[in-house]
TIMI-2910 file (N, C-alpha, C, CB; in pm, 1 decimal, decimal comma, always signed):
<rs>
+----------+----------+----------+----------+----------+----------+----------+----------+----------+----------+----------+----------+------+
!      n_x !      n_y !      n_z !     ca_x !     ca_y !     ca_z !      c_x !      c_y !      c_z !     cb_x !     cb_y !     cb_z ! resn !
+----------+----------+----------+----------+----------+----------+----------+----------+----------+----------+----------+----------+------+
!  -6839,8 !  +8432,8 !  -5839,9 !  -6882,8 !  +8409,7 !  -5703,0 !  -7029,9 !  +8370,0 !  -5700,9 !  -6859,1 !  +8535,0 !  -5616,5 !  Met !
!  -7063,3 !  +8274,2 !  -5616,3 !  -7198,9 !  +8224,2 !  -5603,1 !  -7284,3 !  +8326,4 !  -5528,2 !  -7200,1 !  +8087,8 !  -5530,6 !  Phe !
!  -7401,8 !  +8352,2 !  -5578,8 !  -7493,6 !  +8445,2 !  -5513,0 !  -7624,7 !  +8372,4 !  -5486,2 !  -7517,3 !  +8573,4 !  -5599,9 !  Ser !
!  -7676,2 !  +8386,4 !  -5366,3 !  -7800,4 !  +8319,7 !  -5329,0 !  -7890,9 !  +8421,5 !  -5263,0 !  -7774,4 !  +8198,6 !  -5234,7 !  Tyr !
!  -8012,2 !  +8432,3 !  -5311,7 !  -8108,6 !  +8523,2 !  -5252,8 !  -8212,8 !  +8442,9 !  -5175,9 !  -8175,3 !  +8610,7 !  -5361,2 !  Phe !
!  -8248,4 !  +8491,5 !  -5060,5 !  -8344,5 !  +8424,5 !  -4974,3 !  -8485,1 !  +8461,4 !  -5020,4 !  -8322,5 !  +8462,9 !  -4824,8 !  Val !
!  -8571,7 !  +8361,0 !  -5031,2 !  -8709,6 !  +8383,9 !  -5074,6 !  -8793,7 !  +8437,6 !  -4959,2 !  -8771,4 !  +8253,8 !  -5129,6 !  Thr !
!  -8911,6 !  +8485,2 !  -4991,5 !  -9003,4 !  +8533,9 !  -4886,7 !  -9040,7 !  +8420,8 !  -4790,2 !  -9131,9 !  +8593,7 !  -4950,5 !  Arg !
!  -9059,1 !  +8301,6 !  -4842,3 !  -9090,3 !  +8186,7 !  -4755,5 !  -8973,5 !  +8159,9 !  -4660,6 !  -9121,2 !  +8059,7 !  -4840,5 !  Ala !
!  -8851,4 !  +8173,8 !  -4711,4 !  -8734,5 !  +8155,2 !  -4625,8 !  -8722,4 !  +8268,0 !  -4523,2 !  -8607,4 !  +8147,6 !  -4710,8 !  Glu !
!  -8762,0 !  +8389,7 !  -4561,5 !  -8765,8 !  +8500,5 !  -4464,5 !  -8859,1 !  +8464,5 !  -4349,1 !  -8812,4 !  +8633,2 !  -4532,9 !  His !
!  -8977,4 !  +8412,3 !  -4382,4 !  -9073,7 !  +8372,0 !  -4278,1 !  -9016,3 !  +8259,8 !  -4192,2 !  -9207,5 !  +8326,7 !  -4341,7 !  Arg !
!  -8945,1 !  +8165,8 !  -4256,3 !  -8884,3 !  +8055,0 !  -4181,4 !  -8779,1 !  +8107,2 !  -4082,5 !  -8820,0 !  +7953,0 !  -4278,6 !  Ala !
!  -8703,9 !  +8207,9 !  -4122,6 !  -8604,7 !  +8267,9 !  -4032,7 !  -8674,4 !  +8331,4 !  -3912,9 !  -8519,4 !  +8373,4 !  -4107,3 !  Ile !
!  -8779,8 !  +8407,9 !  -3938,5 !  -8854,4 !  +8473,9 !  -3830,5 !  -8912,5 !  +8369,8 !  -3735,1 !  -8967,6 !  +8562,8 !  -3888,3 !  Ile !
!  -8970,4 !  +8262,2 !  -3788,5 !  -9026,2 !  +8155,5 !  -3704,3 !  -8917,2 !  +8083,5 !  -3625,6 !  -9103,1 !  +8054,7 !  -3790,1 !  Glu !
!  -8803,3 !  +8058,6 !  -3688,0 !  -8691,8 !  +7990,4 !  -3621,7 !  -8642,5 !  +8072,4 !  -3502,2 !  -8576,0 !  +7965,8 !  -3721,4 !  Phe !
!  -8619,7 !  +8201,4 !  -3523,8 !  -8574,2 !  +8288,0 !  -3414,6 !  -8682,7 !  +8296,8 !  -3307,4 !  -8538,1 !  +8429,9 !  -3467,7 !  Ile !
!  -8808,0 !  +8304,6 !  -3347,1 !  -8918,5 !  +8309,0 !  -3250,9 !  -8921,8 !  +8185,5 !  -3162,8 !  -9051,1 !  +8323,4 !  -3323,6 !  Gly !
!  -8901,8 !  +8067,0 !  -3222,6 !  -8900,2 !  +7942,9 !  -3144,3 !  -8783,1 !  +7941,8 !  -3046,8 !  -8892,6 !  +7820,6 !  -3237,1 !  Arg !
!  -8671,0 !  +7999,0 !  -3088,4 !  -8552,7 !  +8001,9 !  -3001,2 !  -8574,4 !  +8092,4 !  -2880,6 !  -8429,8 !  +8048,7 !  -3079,6 !  Ala !
!  -8664,7 !  +8188,5 !  -2892,2 !  -8685,3 !  +8286,7 !  -2784,9 !  -8808,6 !  +8259,9 !  -2699,1 !  -8696,1 !  +8423,7 !  -2844,0 !  Leu !
!  -8891,7 !  +8164,4 !  -2737,1 !  -9016,3 !  +8142,4 !  -2664,0 !  -8996,6 !  +8049,8 !  -2544,7 !  -9121,9 !  +8085,1 !  -2756,6 !  Glu !
!  -9091,2 !  +8054,6 !  -2454,2 !  -9090,6 !  +7964,1 !  -2339,6 !  -8986,5 !  +8001,2 !  -2235,3 !  -9066,8 !  +7823,6 !  -2385,8 !  Gly !
!  -8975,5 !  +7916,2 !  -2136,1 !  -8877,1 !  +7937,6 !  -2031,0 !  -8737,7 !  +7919,0 !  -2088,2 !  -8900,7 !  +7841,6 !  -1912,5 !  Asp !
!  -8651,3 !  +8011,2 !  -2057,2 !  -8514,7 !  +8007,0 !  -2104,8 !  -8420,6 !  +7987,3 !  -1986,3 !  -8479,5 !  +8135,6 !  -2182,5 !  Gln !
!  -8314,7 !  +7910,0 !  -2005,3 !  -8215,8 !  +7898,6 !  -1898,2 !  -8146,5 !  +8033,5 !  -1880,4 !  -8111,7 !  +7786,1 !  -1929,5 !  Pro !
!  -8092,4 !  +8059,4 !  -1763,1 !  -8022,2 !  +8186,5 !  -1744,3 !  -7907,3 !  +8199,7 !  -1844,2 !  -7969,0 !  +8198,2 !  -1599,9 !  Pro !
!  -7883,6 !  +8321,6 !  -1887,2 !  -7778,8 !  +8346,4 !  -1984,6 !  -7644,2 !  +8353,1 !  -1913,2 !  -7806,2 !  +8476,9 !  -2063,3 !  Met !
!  -7544,7 !  +8290,6 !  -1972,8 !  -7408,1 !  +8299,6 !  -1921,3 !  -7353,1 !  +8433,5 !  -1968,2 !  -7317,7 !  +8178,3 !  -1970,4 !  Asp !
!  -7325,3 !  +8522,8 !  -1874,3 !  -7284,9 !  +8658,8 !  -1906,2 !  -7153,2 !  +8661,7 !  -1983,7 !  -7272,1 !  +8740,8 !  -1778,6 !  Val !
!  -7058,1 !  +8577,9 !  -1945,5 !  -6929,1 !  +8576,0 !  -2014,2 !  -6944,1 !  +8525,6 !  -2158,1 !  -6829,1 !  +8488,0 !  -1937,4 !  Glu !
!  -7021,4 !  +8419,0 !  -2176,3 !  -7044,4 !  +8366,6 !  -2312,0 !  -7117,0 !  +8470,8 !  -2397,3 !  -7126,6 !  +8234,4 !  -2306,9 !  Ala !
!  -7214,2 !  +8538,7 !  -2339,0 !  -7286,7 !  +8642,5 !  -2411,3 !  -7192,3 !  +8754,1 !  -2455,0 !  -7399,5 !  +8699,4 !  -2324,6 !  Asp !
!  -7100,9 !  +8794,6 !  -2367,4 !  -7004,6 !  +8900,2 !  -2401,4 !  -6913,5 !  +8856,8 !  -2516,3 !  -6919,8 !  +8937,3 !  -2278,0 !  Ala !
!  -6871,2 !  +8731,1 !  -2513,8 !  -6786,9 !  +8678,4 !  -2621,9 !  -6863,1 !  +8680,8 !  -2754,2 !  -6740,0 !  +8534,3 !  -2589,6 !  Ile !
!  -6986,6 !  +8631,2 !  -2751,8 !  -7068,5 !  +8626,1 !  -2873,4 !  -7091,9 !  +8766,6 !  -2927,5 !  -7203,5 !  +8556,3 !  -2845,6 !  Ile !
!  -7129,7 !  +8859,6 !  -2839,0 !  -7155,5 !  +8997,7 !  -2883,3 !  -7030,1 !  +9060,5 !  -2944,6 !  -7204,9 !  +9083,7 !  -2765,0 !  Arg !
!  -6914,2 !  +9037,1 !  -2882,9 !  -6789,6 !  +9093,7 !  -2935,4 !  -6757,8 !  +9035,8 !  -3073,5 !  -6672,7 !  +9066,6 !  -2837,9 !  Ala !
!  -6776,7 !  +8904,9 !  -3088,8 !  -6749,9 !  +8842,0 !  -3218,3 !  -6846,5 !  +8889,9 !  -3325,1 !  -6757,7 !  +8690,6 !  -3206,2 !  Leu !
!  -6974,2 !  +8904,8 !  -3289,4 !  -7072,4 !  +8953,5 !  -3385,4 !  -7043,4 !  +9098,6 !  -3422,6 !  -7214,6 !  +8940,2 !  -3328,5 !  Phe !
!  -6996,8 !  +9177,7 !  -3327,9 !  -6964,7 !  +9317,9 !  -3356,5 !  -6847,4 !  +9327,0 !  -3453,9 !  -6932,0 !  +9394,1 !  -3226,0 !  Lys !
!  -6747,7 !  +9240,5 !  -3435,6 !  -6630,1 !  +9240,3 !  -3524,1 !  -6660,0 !  +9177,6 !  -3660,3 !  -6515,1 !  +9165,4 !  -3457,8 !  Arg !
!  -6762,8 !  +9095,0 !  -3666,3 !  -6798,2 !  +9023,5 !  -3789,5 !  -6945,2 !  +9049,1 !  -3821,2 !  -6770,4 !  +8870,0 !  -3775,8 !  Asn !
!  -6975,7 !  +9155,9 !  -3892,8 !  -7115,6 !  +9192,9 !  -3918,7 !  -7199,6 !  +9083,4 !  -3985,5 !  -7118,8 !  +9315,0 !  -4004,6 !  Pro !
!  -7137,3 !  +8992,6 !  -4060,8 !  -7211,9 !  +8885,2 !  -4126,9 !  -7241,4 !  +8767,1 !  -4034,0 !  -7134,7 !  +8836,3 !  -4247,7 !  Asp !
!  -7187,2 !  +8768,7 !  -3914,2 !  -7195,7 !  +8652,3 !  -3825,4 !  -7339,0 !  +8614,5 !  -3789,1 !  -7118,0 !  +8679,0 !  -3699,3 !  Ala !
!  -7423,6 !  +8710,9 !  -3756,1 !  -7561,4 !  +8677,6 !  -3717,1 !  -7632,7 !  +8602,9 !  -3829,5 !  -7639,9 !  +8805,4 !  -3680,4 !  Ala !
!  -7617,9 !  +8650,9 !  -3951,6 !  -7679,1 !  +8585,5 !  -4067,7 !  -7624,0 !  +8444,1 !  -4084,1 !  -7654,4 !  +8667,9 !  -4196,1 !  Tyr !
!  -7492,8 !  +8432,0 !  -4083,5 !  -7430,1 !  +8302,7 !  -4109,9 !  -7458,2 !  +8200,9 !  -3999,3 !  -7280,2 !  +8320,3 !  -4126,3 !  Arg !
!  -7454,9 !  +8245,1 !  -3875,7 !  -7482,5 !  +8154,8 !  -3763,1 !  -7629,2 !  +8111,2 !  -3765,3 !  -7448,7 !  +8223,7 !  -3627,8 !  Val !
!  -7719,9 !  +8203,4 !  -3795,9 !  -7861,6 !  +8167,8 !  -3804,6 !  -7885,2 !  +8064,8 !  -3913,3 !  -7946,5 !  +8291,8 !  -3831,0 !  Thr !
!  -7825,7 !  +8085,6 !  -4030,4 !  -7843,6 !  +7990,1 !  -4139,8 !  -7785,2 !  +7854,2 !  -4103,8 !  -7778,6 !  +8042,8 !  -4268,1 !  Met !
!  -7669,9 !  +7854,7 !  -4037,5 !  -7608,9 !  +7728,6 !  -3996,4 !  -7696,8 !  +7657,4 !  -3892,7 !  -7467,4 !  +7753,3 !  -3939,2 !  Met !
!  -7748,4 !  +7732,9 !  -3797,3 !  -7834,5 !  +7673,4 !  -3694,4 !  -7961,2 !  +7615,8 !  -3756,6 !  -7870,9 !  +7777,9 !  -3587,2 !  Ala !
!  -8018,6 !  +7686,8 !  -3852,7 !  -8139,2 !  +7636,2 !  -3919,0 !  -8108,0 !  +7508,1 !  -3995,7 !  -8197,7 !  +7742,6 !  -4014,4 !  Met !
!  -7994,3 !  +7504,6 !  -4062,0 !  -7955,5 !  +7384,4 !  -4136,4 !  -7934,6 !  +7267,4 !  -4040,3 !  -7826,7 !  +7410,2 !  -4218,8 !  Ala !
!  -7867,8 !  +7292,4 !  -3928,6 !  -7845,1 !  +7185,8 !  -3830,6 !  -7976,2 !  +7136,7 !  -3770,3 !  -7752,0 !  +7234,7 !  -3719,6 !  Leu !
!  -8069,0 !  +7227,7 !  -3745,6 !  -8195,6 !  +7186,4 !  -3685,1 !  -8280,3 !  +7104,4 !  -3781,5 !  -8273,7 !  +7308,3 !  -3638,8 !  Ser !
!  -8252,8 !  +7116,8 !  -3910,6 !  -8328,0 !  +7040,9 !  -4010,7 !  -8271,2 !  +6901,8 !  -4035,3 !  -8331,2 !  +7116,8 !  -4140,3 !  Ala !
!  -8153,3 !  +6873,1 !  -3979,2 !  -8092,9 !  +6742,0 !  -3998,2 !  -8175,9 !  +6633,7 !  -3930,2 !  -7949,8 !  +6740,8 !  -3944,3 !  Leu !
!  -8176,9 !  +6514,1 !  -3986,0 !  -8243,7 !  +6403,6 !  -3917,5 !  -8178,4 !  +6380,4 !  -3780,9 !  -8238,2 !  +6274,2 !  -4003,6 !  Pro !
!  -8256,6 !  +6334,8 !  -3686,6 !  -8207,5 !  +6313,9 !  -3550,2 !  -8084,7 !  +6223,7 !  -3545,8 !  -8317,1 !  +6254,6 !  -3464,1 !  Glu !
!  -8075,4 !  +6128,0 !  -3635,9 !  -7964,0 !  +6032,6 !  -3634,6 !  -7829,0 !  +6099,3 !  -3657,7 !  -7986,1 !  +5926,2 !  -3739,8 !  Ala !
!  -7826,6 !  +6214,0 !  -3724,1 !  -7698,7 !  +6278,7 !  -3751,8 !  -7678,9 !  +6408,7 !  -3673,9 !  -7687,1 !  +6306,4 !  -3899,0 !  Val !
!  -7769,9 !  +6440,8 !  -3583,2 !  -7752,9 !  +6560,7 !  -3501,0 !  -7643,2 !  +6536,7 !  -3398,2 !  -7885,9 !  +6599,5 !  -3430,9 !  Gln !
!  -7584,2 !  +6645,7 !  -3347,8 !  -7476,6 !  +6629,9 !  -3249,3 !  -7519,9 !  +6542,3 !  -3131,4 !  -7431,4 !  +6767,0 !  -3198,2 !  Pro !
!  -7429,0 !  +6457,1 !  -3086,6 !  -7457,8 !  +6368,3 !  -2973,7 !  -7481,7 !  +6449,6 !  -2848,3 !  -7342,8 !  +6268,6 !  -2951,3 !  Ala !
!  -7571,8 !  +6402,1 !  -2766,2 !  -7601,1 !  +6469,2 !  -2639,4 !  -7528,9 !  +6396,8 !  -2527,6 !  -7753,9 !  +6474,0 !  -2611,9 !  Arg !
!  -7461,6 !  +6470,9 !  -2444,8 !  -7390,9 !  +6411,7 !  -2330,8 !  -7469,4 !  +6443,7 !  -2205,5 !  -7243,7 !  +6464,5 !  -2319,9 !  Arg !
!  -7513,9 !  +6341,2 !  -2137,2 !  -7599,4 !  +6363,1 !  -2020,8 !  -7520,6 !  +6391,0 !  -1893,5 !  -7688,0 !  +6243,6 !  -1999,4 !  His !
!  -7392,9 !  +6354,1 !  -1889,7 !  -7317,0 !  +6376,6 !  -1767,7 !  -7278,8 !  +6524,0 !  -1751,1 !  -7192,0 !  +6289,9 !  -1767,5 !  His !
!  -7278,3 !  +6602,0 !  -1857,2 !  -7245,4 !  +6743,9 !  -1848,5 !  -7343,8 !  +6818,9 !  -1936,2 !  -7097,2 !  +6772,0 !  -1891,7 !  His !
!  -7457,7 !  +6854,5 !  -1879,3 !  -7559,5 !  +6922,2 !  -1958,3 !  -7527,9 !  +7069,8 !  -1965,7 !  -7699,6 !  +6899,7 !  -1899,2 !  Lys !
!  -7494,2 !  +7113,3 !  -2083,0 !  -7472,8 !  +7253,8 !  -2107,7 !  -7592,3 !  +7311,3 !  -2180,4 !  -7344,8 !  +7276,2 !  -2187,3 !  Gly !
!  -7577,1 !  +7433,3 !  -2223,7 !  -7684,3 !  +7503,8 !  -2290,6 !  -7726,5 !  +7432,1 !  -2417,6 !  -7642,2 !  +7645,5 !  -2322,1 !  Trp !
!  -7630,4 !  +7383,2 !  -2495,3 !  -7662,2 !  +7318,7 !  -2621,6 !  -7743,7 !  +7191,4 !  -2599,7 !  -7534,4 !  +7286,9 !  -2698,2 !  Leu !
!  -7705,0 !  +7111,0 !  -2501,8 !  -7780,2 !  +6988,5 !  -2472,5 !  -7921,8 !  +7023,1 !  -2429,8 !  -7710,1 !  +6905,8 !  -2362,7 !  Ala !
!  -7935,5 !  +7125,4 !  -2346,6 !  -8068,5 !  +7166,8 !  -2301,3 !  -8152,9 !  +7215,7 !  -2418,1 !  -8057,4 !  +7276,6 !  -2194,8 !  Ala !
!  -8090,9 !  +7284,4 !  -2512,4 !  -8162,8 !  +7334,0 !  -2629,3 !  -8217,5 !  +7218,5 !  -2711,7 !  -8071,5 !  +7421,9 !  -2715,3 !  Leu !
!  -8134,5 !  +7116,5 !  -2737,5 !  -8181,0 !  +7001,9 !  -2814,5 !  -8290,2 !  +6926,9 !  -2740,0 !  -8064,9 !  +6908,0 !  -2846,0 !  Phe !
!  -8278,0 !  +6912,8 !  -2608,0 !  -8380,8 !  +6842,3 !  -2530,7 !  -8512,0 !  +6917,8 !  -2535,6 !  -8336,3 !  +6823,5 !  -2385,1 !  Glu !
!  -8508,0 !  +7051,7 !  -2522,7 !  -8630,1 !  +7130,8 !  -2525,5 !  -8695,5 !  +7120,4 !  -2662,2 !  -8600,8 !  +7277,6 !  -2490,7 !  Arg !
!  -8614,2 !  +7124,4 !  -2768,4 !  -8667,7 !  +7115,8 !  -2903,6 !  -8732,7 !  +6980,0 !  -2926,9 !  -8557,2 !  +7140,3 !  -3006,9 !  Arg !
!  -8670,7 !  +6873,9 !  -2878,3 !  -8727,3 !  +6739,5 !  -2894,2 !  -8856,8 !  +6725,2 !  -2816,7 !  -8627,4 !  +6633,4 !  -2848,4 !  Glu !
!  -8864,5 !  +6785,9 !  -2698,6 !  -8985,9 !  +6776,2 !  -2618,0 !  -9102,5 !  +6846,6 !  -2687,0 !  -8962,6 !  +6836,3 !  -2478,6 !  Ala !
!  -9073,9 !  +6951,9 !  -2764,1 !  -9178,5 !  +7027,1 !  -2833,7 !  -9221,7 !  +6961,4 !  -2964,1 !  -9130,8 !  +7167,4 !  -2861,7 !  Asp !
!  -9139,5 !  +6870,0 !  -3015,0 !  -9168,3 !  +6805,4 !  -3143,1 !  -9277,0 !  +6700,3 !  -3124,0 !  -9040,3 !  +6741,3 !  -3202,9 !  Arg !
!  -9381,3 !  +6703,7 !  -3210,9 !  -9484,7 !  +6600,7 !  -3198,7 !  -9427,1 !  +6462,4 !  -3230,4 !  -9603,3 !  +6632,0 !  -3292,4 !  Pro !
!  -9470,2 !  +6366,4 !  -3154,5 !  -9422,9 !  +6228,8 !  -3174,4 !  -9502,9 !  +6165,6 !  -3287,9 !  -9436,4 !  +6144,2 !  -3042,9 !  Arg !
!  -9433,5 !  +6094,4 !  -3374,2 !  -9500,3 !  +6024,2 !  -3484,4 !  -9510,1 !  +5877,8 !  -3449,1 !  -9424,6 !  +6043,6 !  -3619,1 !  Arg !
!  -9630,8 !  +5829,5 !  -3450,2 !  -9653,4 !  +5687,0 !  -3424,1 !  -9631,0 !  +5610,2 !  -3554,1 !  -9798,0 !  +5661,2 !  -3367,8 !  Glu !
!  -9567,1 !  +5494,6 !  -3545,7 !  -9546,5 !  +5416,6 !  -3667,9 !  -9680,4 !  +5371,8 !  -3727,0 !  -9457,3 !  +5294,0 !  -3639,1 !  Pro !
!  -9684,8 !  +5373,4 !  -3858,2 !  -9807,0 !  +5329,7 !  -3927,0 !  -9820,8 !  +5178,2 !  -3914,3 !  -9805,1 !  +5372,4 !  -4077,3 !  Ala !
!  -9942,3 !  +5134,5 !  -3886,7 !  -9969,6 !  +4991,8 !  -3877,1 ! -10043,8 !  +4950,4 !  -4002,6 ! -10051,7 !  +4957,1 !  -3748,6 !  Ile !
!  -9986,0 !  +4855,5 !  -4074,9 ! -10047,1 !  +4812,4 !  -4201,7 ! -10138,4 !  +4696,0 !  -4180,8 !  -9941,1 !  +4776,1 !  -4303,5 !  Ser !
+----------+----------+----------+----------+----------+----------+----------+----------+----------+----------+----------+----------+------+
</rs>
């Protein structure tokens, strides 16, 4: 079986990732969705770790391959990606 240990730098990255997810104005929480998530996490003790790692991996993907955003039905996920993009510094193309 494959074993992977998280480095101290990765520990810090996890703390920063969760911190970014919790900072600033947050949309109201959907109580029913929260209850579902809490119940699933309670039944699956590894879920918080695995979901966090998956979310971090997805957030590191280049924008071209991130999940498509649908503007006609803005849900929590679309709002999360929009907020993250708004916080990201814009890179100006280099002029040679």
